[in-house]
C-alpha positions as MATLAB code, in Angstrom:
seq = 'XXXXXXXXXXXXXXXXXXXXXXXXXXXXXXXXXXXXXXXXXXXXXXXXXXXXXXXXXXXXXXXXXXXXXXXXXXXXXXXXXXXXXXXXXXXXXXXXXXXXXXXXXXXXXXXXXXXXXXXXXXXXXXXXXXXXXXXXXXXXXXXXXXXXXXXXXXXXXXXXXXXXXXXXXXXXXXXXXXXXXXX';
ca = [
       0.000    0.000    0.000;
       1.457    3.359   -1.019;
       1.703    6.261    1.404;
      -0.991    8.060   -0.624;
      -3.298    5.044   -0.220;
      -2.589    4.939    3.503;
      -3.387    8.644    3.797;
      -6.593    8.151    1.813;
      -7.592    5.222    4.023;
      -7.048    7.256    7.192;
      -8.940   10.254    5.799;
     -11.789    8.073    4.567;
     -12.183    6.510    7.984;
     -12.254    9.923    9.610;
     -14.618   11.472    7.051;
     -16.855    8.591    6.099;
     -16.947    5.720    8.477;
     -19.128    5.277   10.225;
     -20.885    8.495   11.134;
     -21.138   10.449    7.862;
     -22.128    7.510    5.673;
     -24.452    6.124    8.326;
     -26.223    9.477    8.640;
     -26.483    9.734    4.866;
     -28.012    6.251    4.519;
     -30.538    6.915    7.284;
     -31.460   10.287    5.784;
     -31.981    8.768    2.327;
     -34.011    5.898    3.766;
     -36.239    8.347    5.594;
     -36.500   10.660    2.583;
     -37.752    7.930    0.241;
     -39.733    5.867    2.744;
     -42.886    8.001    2.378;
     -43.164    7.140   -1.326;
     -41.960    3.547   -1.088;
     -44.197    0.553   -1.669;
     -44.065   -3.037   -0.464;
     -43.166   -5.782   -2.881;
     -45.981   -6.879   -5.167;
     -47.480  -10.346   -4.662;
     -45.676  -11.516   -7.830;
     -42.324  -10.213   -6.535;
     -42.911  -11.812   -3.134;
     -43.773  -15.111   -4.802;
     -40.475  -15.244   -6.705;
     -38.324  -13.994   -3.809;
     -39.919  -16.063   -1.029;
     -37.767  -19.096   -1.857;
     -34.641  -17.072   -1.066;
     -35.584  -14.494    1.572;
     -37.501  -14.649    4.836;
     -41.075  -13.436    5.092;
     -39.932  -10.809    7.626;
     -37.390   -9.374    5.188;
     -39.911   -9.329    2.345;
     -42.420   -7.593    4.653;
     -39.805   -5.013    5.608;
     -38.395   -4.159    2.164;
     -39.794   -1.130    0.372;
     -39.351   -0.148   -3.269;
     -39.264    3.196   -5.046;
     -38.949    3.680   -8.800;
     -37.988    7.275   -9.462;
     -39.941    8.986  -12.203;
     -38.283   11.919  -13.915;
     -35.662   12.548  -11.223;
     -32.203   11.154  -10.575;
     -30.408   10.519   -7.329;
     -27.764   13.065   -6.401;
     -24.342   12.186   -5.111;
     -23.887   12.473   -1.358;
     -22.243   15.620    0.036;
     -19.074   13.703    0.924;
     -18.656   12.518   -2.694;
     -17.003   15.780   -3.760;
     -14.725   15.800   -0.729;
     -13.512   12.299   -1.538;
     -12.846   13.285   -5.176;
     -10.828   16.282   -3.959;
      -8.781   13.956   -1.765;
      -7.869   11.928   -4.843;
     -10.329    9.056   -4.688;
     -11.224    7.739   -8.107;
     -13.758    5.185   -9.283;
     -16.525    6.803   -7.252;
     -19.936    5.810   -8.557;
     -22.201    8.541   -9.828;
     -25.517    7.770   -8.147;
     -27.454    9.375  -10.968;
     -26.159    6.580  -13.215;
     -26.776    3.493  -11.052;
     -29.733    1.217  -11.731;
     -30.659    1.012   -8.054;
     -29.297    1.565   -4.570;
     -30.376    0.225   -1.210;
     -30.668    2.469    1.834;
     -31.181   -0.022    4.668;
     -34.521   -1.585    3.698;
     -35.611    1.044    1.149;
     -34.520    0.265   -2.408;
     -34.490    3.232   -4.786;
     -34.314    2.525   -8.518;
     -34.033    4.557  -11.697;
     -35.575    1.681  -13.687;
     -38.421   -0.765  -13.219;
     -37.472   -3.723  -11.074;
     -36.615   -6.950  -12.820;
     -36.393  -10.071  -10.671;
     -32.600  -10.057  -11.098;
     -32.213   -6.425   -9.989;
     -34.618   -6.903   -7.084;
     -32.774  -10.021   -5.941;
     -29.417   -8.211   -5.900;
     -30.815   -5.305   -3.890;
     -32.626   -7.631   -1.455;
     -29.267   -9.269   -0.728;
     -28.160   -5.820    0.460;
     -31.291   -5.522    2.621;
     -30.279   -8.825    4.243;
     -26.706   -7.586    4.702;
     -28.008   -4.427    6.389;
     -30.337   -6.517    8.545;
     -27.502   -8.675    9.834;
     -24.765   -6.053   10.037;
     -26.654   -2.868   10.883;
     -26.234    0.393    9.002;
     -23.074    1.488   10.796;
     -21.180   -1.761   10.217;
     -22.464   -2.073    6.634;
     -21.168    1.460    5.924;
     -17.815    0.716    7.470;
     -17.367   -2.505    5.498;
     -18.552   -0.915    2.246;
     -16.020    1.918    2.405;
     -13.234   -0.372    3.590;
     -14.029   -2.768    0.741;
     -14.019    0.085   -1.763;
     -10.614    1.270   -0.593;
      -9.026   -2.159   -0.292;
     -10.530   -3.467   -3.534;
      -9.743   -0.426   -5.649;
     -13.333    0.467   -6.444;
     -16.897   -0.758   -6.641;
     -16.083   -4.161   -8.154;
     -13.714   -4.944   -5.287;
     -16.248   -4.417   -2.497;
     -16.927   -7.770   -0.779;
     -20.524   -6.766    0.036;
     -21.093   -6.259   -3.701;
     -19.183   -9.424   -4.607;
     -21.481  -11.380   -2.302;
     -24.594   -9.834   -3.869;
     -23.301  -10.467   -7.404;
     -22.303  -14.056   -6.585;
     -25.732  -14.833   -5.147;
     -27.384  -12.951   -8.003;
     -25.570  -15.103  -10.564;
     -26.702  -18.213   -8.706;
     -30.282  -16.927   -8.749;
     -30.129  -15.968  -12.430;
     -28.676  -19.354  -13.414;
     -31.587  -21.280  -11.909;
     -34.582  -19.668  -10.176;
     -35.585  -23.163   -9.030;
     -32.345  -23.696   -7.058;
     -33.747  -22.371   -3.787;
     -31.344  -21.309   -1.048;
     -31.376  -19.061    1.999;
     -29.676  -15.730    1.380;
     -29.719  -15.110    5.150;
     -27.659  -18.245    5.753;
     -25.093  -17.354    3.085;
     -24.751  -13.775    4.398;
     -24.337  -15.128    7.944;
     -21.595  -17.488    6.712;
     -19.742  -14.618    5.009;
     -19.939  -12.607    8.228;
     -18.749  -15.541   10.340;
     -15.885  -16.250    7.950;
     -14.822  -12.574    7.856;
     -15.275  -12.336    4.067;
     -16.632   -8.791    4.235;
];
């Protein structure tokens, strides 16, 4: 790790983890909660073989119409400090804020599955720990693709996409990753 990377890691921990990111996630969850809807019966039917009833009851969905998400206030600070590969939230398909999933596009089963994995991760880790692990993963992995929380969601998503009839418990897999320190 270069001295610049070490400096960035220290600054990111001070600026982002856990308080700033945690506050941002909670604020976004609360902002979008009023317009969020529960999963449809069809969505619940598909997802019930992979997620608990409690999680499916908790999750809320928002499809933005005519507006785009804005980057968080700390995004510009991180860019100024030299961080690259930051995701522009106006360009993502969807993002999960605790149990509220905000999307720029209509939910496909594959997109919904991926985001529900994040709801399960939040449920087991809590917002503060999720935030901490997300930023640490970003820094250690060199960007979005190197974040273990995302790798876990993509891995499970690929398994889901390969065979919707291969039922498994996302909660159990997330718990195993936590226990094994993979995040």
